[in-house]
C-alpha positions in Angstrom: 0.0 0.0 0.0 1.4 3.4 -1.0 2.0 5.8 1.8 -0.8 8.3 2.5 0.0 11.9 1.5 -0.3 14.0 4.8 -2.5 16.7 3.1 -4.7 14.0 1.6 -5.0 12.2 4.9 -6.0 15.4 6.7 -8.7 16.0 4.2 -10.0 12.4 4.7 -9.8 12.7 8.5 -11.7 16.0 8.6 -14.5 14.7 6.4 -14.7 11.4 8.2 -14.6 13.0 11.7 -17.1 15.8 10.8 -19.6 13.2 9.5 -19.2 11.1 12.6 -19.7 14.2 14.7 -22.9 15.0 12.8 -24.1 11.4 13.5 -23.4 11.7 17.2 -24.9 15.2 17.3 -28.1 14.1 15.6 -28.3 10.9 17.7 -27.7 12.5 21.1 -29.9 15.7 20.5 -32.8 13.3 20.6 -31.8 12.1 24.1 -31.2 15.6 25.4 -34.7 16.6 24.4 -36.5 13.4 25.7 -38.2 15.4 28.5 -39.5 17.9 26.0 -40.8 15.2 23.6 -42.8 13.5 26.4 -45.8 15.9 26.5 -45.6 16.8 22.8 -45.6 13.3 21.3 -46.8 11.1 24.2 -49.5 13.0 26.1 -50.6 11.3 29.2 -52.2 12.2 32.5 -49.2 10.5 34.1 -46.0 12.5 33.3 -43.8 9.6 34.3 -45.5 7.4 31.8 -45.0 10.0 29.0 -41.3 10.4 29.9 -40.9 6.7 29.9 -42.4 6.4 26.5 -40.1 9.2 25.2 -37.0 7.5 26.7 -38.1 4.1 25.2 -38.2 5.8 21.8 -34.6 6.9 22.4 -33.8 3.3 23.4 -35.2 2.0 20.2 -32.4 3.8 18.3 -29.8 2.0 20.5 -31.4 -1.4 20.1 -31.5 -1.3 16.3 -27.9 -0.1 15.9 -26.6 -3.7 15.6 -29.0 -4.3 12.7 -27.7 -1.3 10.9 -24.2 -2.5 11.6 -24.9 -5.9 10.1 -26.6 -4.4 7.0 -24.2 -1.6 6.2 -21.1 -3.5 7.5 -21.7 -6.2 4.9 -22.4 -3.7 2.2 -19.1 -2.0 3.0 -17.3 -5.2 2.4 -19.2 -5.9 -0.9 -19.6 -2.5 -2.6 -17.0 -0.4 -0.8 -16.5 1.8 2.2 -17.2 5.1 0.6 -20.7 4.4 -0.9 -21.9 3.1 2.6 -20.3 6.2 4.1 -22.6 8.4 1.9 -25.7 6.3 2.5 -25.4 6.4 6.3 -24.9 10.1 6.6 -27.7 10.9 4.1 -30.1 8.6 6.1 -29.2 10.1 9.4 -29.5 13.6 8.1 -32.8 13.1 6.4 -34.3 11.4 9.5 -33.0 14.1 11.9 -34.2 17.0 9.7 -37.6 15.3 9.4 -38.0 15.3 13.2 -37.6 19.1 13.2 -40.7 19.3 11.0 -42.8 16.6 12.6 -46.3 17.5 13.7 -47.1 16.9 17.4 -49.8 14.7 18.9 -52.1 17.7 19.2 -51.9 18.2 15.5 -52.2 14.7 13.9 -52.9 12.4 16.9 -51.4 8.8 17.1 -49.5 9.2 13.8 -47.2 11.7 15.5 -45.5 9.1 17.9 -45.6 6.5 15.2 -43.7 8.7 12.8 -41.3 9.7 15.6 -40.5 6.1 16.4 -40.0 5.4 12.7 -37.5 8.2 12.3 -35.7 7.1 15.4 -35.4 3.6 13.9 -33.8 5.2 10.8 -31.4 7.1 13.0 -30.4 3.9 14.8 -29.8 2.0 11.6 -27.7 4.8 10.2 -25.6 5.1 13.4 -25.0 1.3 13.3 -23.5 1.7 9.9 -21.6 4.9 10.5 -20.1 4.3 14.0 -17.5 1.5 13.4 -17.6 1.8 9.6 -16.0 5.3 9.9 -13.2 3.7 12.0 -12.4 1.2 9.3 -12.5 3.9 6.6 -10.2 6.2 8.5 -7.8 3.5 9.6 -7.5 2.1 6.0 -6.5 5.6 4.9 -4.0 6.1 7.7 -1.2 3.9 6.3 1.1 1.8 8.5 2.8 4.5 10.5 1.2 6.2 13.6 -2.2 4.7 13.0 -3.1 5.0 16.7 -2.4 8.7 16.9 -3.9 9.6 13.5 -7.2 7.7 14.1 -7.6 8.7 17.8 -9.2 12.0 16.8 -12.3 10.1 15.6 -13.0 9.1 19.3 -13.4 12.8 20.2 -16.5 13.1 18.0 -18.9 11.5 20.5 -18.0 13.9 23.4 -17.9 16.8 21.0 -21.4 15.9 19.8 -22.6 15.8 23.4 -20.9 19.1 24.1 -22.3 20.9 21.0 -25.8 19.6 21.5 -25.9 20.5 25.2 -24.5 24.0 24.7 -26.9 24.7 21.9 -29.9 23.7 23.8 -28.7 25.6 26.9 -28.4 28.8 24.7 -31.9 28.3 23.3 -33.3 27.9 26.8 -31.5 31.0 27.9 -32.7 33.2 25.0 -36.3 31.8 24.6 -39.1 31.8 27.1 -40.2 28.3 28.3 -43.3 28.7 26.2 -41.4 29.6 23.0 -38.9 26.7 23.6 -41.8 24.2 24.1 -43.7 25.6 21.1 -40.9 25.8 18.4 -37.5 26.3 20.0 -36.8 22.5 20.4 -37.0 22.2 16.6 -34.0 24.5 16.0 -31.3 21.9 16.7 -32.9 19.6 14.1 -33.2 22.4 11.6 -29.5 23.2 12.0 -28.8 19.7 10.9 -29.7 20.7 7.4 -26.6 23.0 7.2 -24.4 20.5 8.9 -25.6 17.7 6.6 -24.9 19.7 3.4 -21.4 20.5 4.6 -20.7 16.9 5.6 -22.2 15.5 2.4 -20.2 17.9 0.2 -17.0 17.0 2.0 -17.6 13.3 1.7 -18.5 13.5 -2.0 -14.9 14.6 -2.6 -13.4 11.6 -0.8 -11.9 8.5 -2.4 -12.4 4.9 -1.7 -9.8 3.4 0.7 -6.6 2.1 -0.8 -7.3 -1.3 0.9 -10.7 -1.8 -0.8 -9.3 -0.6 -4.2 -6.6 -3.3 -3.8 -9.2 -5.9 -3.0 -11.3 -4.8 -6.0 -8.3 -5.2 -8.4 -7.7 -8.8 -7.3 -11.4 -9.6 -6.9 -11.1 -10.6 -3.3 -14.4 -9.1 -2.0 -16.5 -11.5 0.0 -20.0 -12.2 -1.2 -21.3 -13.2 2.2 -18.9 -11.4 4.6 -21.0 -11.6 7.8 -21.7 -15.3 7.3 -18.0 -15.9 6.6 -17.1 -14.1 9.8 -19.1 -16.5 11.9 -17.8 -19.5 10.1 -14.2 -18.6 10.8 -13.1 -19.5 14.4 -10.4 -16.9 14.7 -12.6 -14.1 13.4 -15.4 -15.2 15.8 -12.9 -15.1 18.7 -11.7 -11.7 17.8 -15.3 -10.4 17.3 -16.0 -11.5 20.9 -12.8 -9.9 22.2 -13.7 -6.7 20.5 -17.2 -6.8 21.8 -16.5 -7.7 25.4 -13.1 -6.1 26.1 -12.6 -3.1 23.8 -16.0 -1.8 22.7 -18.1 -2.8 25.8 -15.3 -1.6 28.1 -15.2 1.7 26.3 -19.0 2.0 26.4 -19.1 1.2 30.1 -16.5 3.8 30.9 -18.1 6.4 28.6 -21.4 6.0 30.5 -19.6 6.3 33.9 -17.5 9.3 32.9 -19.7 11.3 30.4 -23.2 10.5 31.8 -23.4 9.1 35.3 -21.0 11.6 36.9 -23.4 14.5 36.1 -26.4 12.5 37.3 -24.6 11.5 40.5 -23.4 15.1 41.3 -26.9 16.5 40.8 -29.0 13.9 42.5 -26.8 12.3 45.2 -24.4 15.2 46.1 -27.0 17.9 45.4 -24.6 20.3 43.6 -26.2 23.1 41.7 -27.0 22.0 38.1 -25.1 25.0 36.6 -21.9 24.0 38.5 -22.3 20.3 37.5 -22.7 21.4 33.9 -19.4 23.4 34.1 -17.6 20.4 35.7 -19.0 18.1 32.9 -17.7 20.5 30.3 -14.3 20.4 32.0 -14.3 16.6 32.1 -15.1 16.5 28.4 -12.4 19.0 27.5 -9.8 17.0 29.6 -10.8 13.9 27.7 -9.6 15.4 24.3 -5.8 15.6 24.9 -5.9 12.4 27.0 -7.5 10.4 24.1 -5.0 11.7 21.6 -2.1 10.9 24.0 -3.5 7.3 24.5 -3.6 6.8 20.7 0.0 8.1 20.4 1.1 5.9 23.3 -0.4 2.8 21.6 1.9 3.5 18.6 4.9 3.4 20.9 4.2 0.5 23.3 1.3 -1.3 21.6 -2.5 -1.2 21.6 -3.0 -4.1 24.1 -1.1 -2.7 27.1 -2.7 0.7 26.8 -6.3 -0.8 26.6 -5.6 -3.3 29.4 -4.3 -0.5 31.6 -7.4 1.6 30.9 -9.7 -1.3 31.8 -7.8 -2.1 35.1 -7.7 1.6 36.0 -11.4 1.9 35.4 -12.2 -1.2 37.5 -9.9 0.1 40.3 -11.1 3.7 40.6 -14.8 3.9 39.7 -16.2 3.1 43.2 -13.6 5.0 45.3 -13.8 8.0 42.8 -17.6 8.3 43.2 -17.4 7.9 47.0 -14.8 10.6 47.1 -16.9 12.8 44.8 -19.8 12.6 47.3 -17.6 13.3 50.3 -15.8 16.3 48.7 -19.0 17.6 47.1 -20.8 17.6 50.5 -17.8 19.4 52.1 -18.0 22.0 49.3 -21.6 22.6 50.0 -20.8 23.3 53.6 -17.9 25.7 52.7 -18.5 27.0 49.1 -15.8 29.6 49.3 -13.1 26.9 49.5 -12.1 26.3 45.8 -9.8 23.4 46.9 -12.9 21.1 46.9 -13.6 22.0 43.3 -10.0 21.4 42.3 -10.1 18.0 44.0 -13.4 17.1 42.1 -11.6 18.2 38.9 -8.7 15.8 39.6 -11.2 12.9 40.2 -13.0 13.6 37.0 -9.7 13.8 35.1 -8.7 10.3 36.6 -12.0 8.9 35.3 -11.4 10.5 31.9 -7.9 9.0 31.8 -9.3 5.5 32.2 -11.8 6.1 29.3 -9.1 7.7 27.1 -6.8 4.7 27.5 -9.5 2.4 26.2 -10.9 4.5 23.4 -7.7 6.2 22.2 -6.3 3.0 20.5 -9.9 1.7 19.8 -10.3 3.1 16.2 -7.1 1.6 15.0 -7.7 -1.8 16.7 -11.2 -2.0 15.2 -9.7 -2.4 11.8 -6.5 -4.1 12.7 -8.1 -7.1 14.3 -9.7 -8.4 11.1 -8.8 -9.4 7.5 -9.4 -6.8 4.9 -12.1 -8.6 2.9 -14.5 -9.0 5.8 -13.2 -6.1 8.0 -16.1 -3.8 7.8 -18.8 -6.3 8.9 -16.5 -8.0 11.4 -15.7 -4.7 13.2 -19.1 -2.8 13.0 -21.4 -5.6 14.4 -19.7 -6.3 17.7 -18.8 -2.7 18.2 -22.5 -1.6 17.8 -23.8 -4.5 19.9 -21.5 -3.3 22.7 -22.4 0.3 22.4 -26.2 -0.3 21.8 -26.9 -3.1 24.3 -24.2 -2.9 26.9 -23.8 0.9 26.9 -27.5 1.5 26.2 -28.8 -0.7 29.0 -26.2 0.4 31.6 -28.2 3.4 32.9 -31.2 1.2 33.5 -29.2 -1.5 35.2 -27.2 0.9 37.5 -30.4 2.7 38.4 -32.2 -0.5 39.2 -29.4 -1.8 41.4 -29.2 1.5 43.3 -33.0 1.3 44.0 -32.8 -2.4 44.8 -30.1 -1.8 47.5 -31.2 1.6 48.6 -27.8 3.1 47.7 -26.5 5.7 45.3 -23.4 3.7 44.5 -24.4 0.0 44.7 -25.1 0.0 41.0 -21.5 0.9 40.3 -20.5 -2.6 41.3 -21.8 -3.7 37.9 -19.5 -1.6 35.7 -16.6 -2.3 38.2 -17.0 -6.1 37.9 -17.6 -5.8 34.1 -14.4 -3.8 33.6 -12.4 -6.2 35.9 -13.6 -9.2 33.9 -12.9 -7.4 30.6 -9.4 -6.5 31.8 -8.5 -10.0 32.8 -9.8 -11.5 29.5 -8.0 -8.8 27.5 -4.7 -9.4 29.3 -4.9 -13.1 28.6 -6.4 -13.3 25.0 -6.4 -9.9 23.3 -3.8 -9.9 20.5 -1.4 -7.1 19.8 -2.2 -5.5 16.4 0.1 -2.4 16.3 2.3 -3.7 13.5 -0.2 -5.8 11.4 -0.6 -5.0 7.7 -4.1 -3.9 6.8 -3.9 -5.7 3.5 -3.7 -9.1 5.1 
């Protein structure tokens, strides 16, 4: 494979990352507005029932992600990475923009929630093909040198999507009255998707097929039944499981603990002001950016496996004590709010949690592609990755909340991610192969 021109690779990386950012932005804006959707699309005399229906609609998108991964992953191995890249972003963009123009229950009755669920299904299918497929596309363009560093930037798009979506909605709530936001303001993030979609689509139109797939096409090595062949091959099956359980599920568990549960915990258990928690959450997200890039760079120096295993062990070791300390320090801060030392200490704890996440996800993009042979790589990587993100990551909030309620504790549920990460770390240490120096053409 010829070396990738640095300017050409930057162009590929920007287009791939921007498209993935748009996918995350579209996908997560829906979650951010779940409380708003409840009375608009699921009117009920019981507000909890309406909210539950709205959250279930968000969950539908997570559940169907593996179906999208199976469908588009196989297509990527048969017809090429770029065509699938175009299809997934067009599908996500069209579904998201349509939500912004969707009539409410008061306007068209039962068809409103039916259409909303249908659009959410399309979003989930698209995300399943994009998230994972973009990792393969970017890695196959990255060449053989510094793949971990060059592809680690893709992992920043999820946190960036959360950040952009959250800030945008916060600004809308600040400038609009509650009545205006409930009436039409909630539609603005979906309308903005039109502009973002046009930019992303134009950027991707200019991209080329990956050199790996072009080489396969020349020698007619594409697989006709890639997904079926993956399950028939014992080594590919084993690596799909290791990717699912250790790398992707481990990353999804840590992502939930660091990016989602910390804010919930600080607001509900510690009782910190929501504005302060939002500021701390933004800090934790910003700290994650350089740590992720560092982890990708480090994996080029010492290997993917030791970096990921260290991240899993670190996460398993610090989740419970970190959250217990967050509660102790947070309560002390409430008793003496003038003492900024407490906030600095909370920042250090959040940075420690972010480091564990970064060590797992930094090398993840490169390893997704490096684990599998070229002719079935897209389908082999996207299915377990989206199963882990959609089912392990998607169900984690429900499981942790249920365990907390079951044991009447605000930290009992954290034993689940702790045990999960410990098991993933042990299995990864024993069985996860090192992939840093593998040839992507094999």
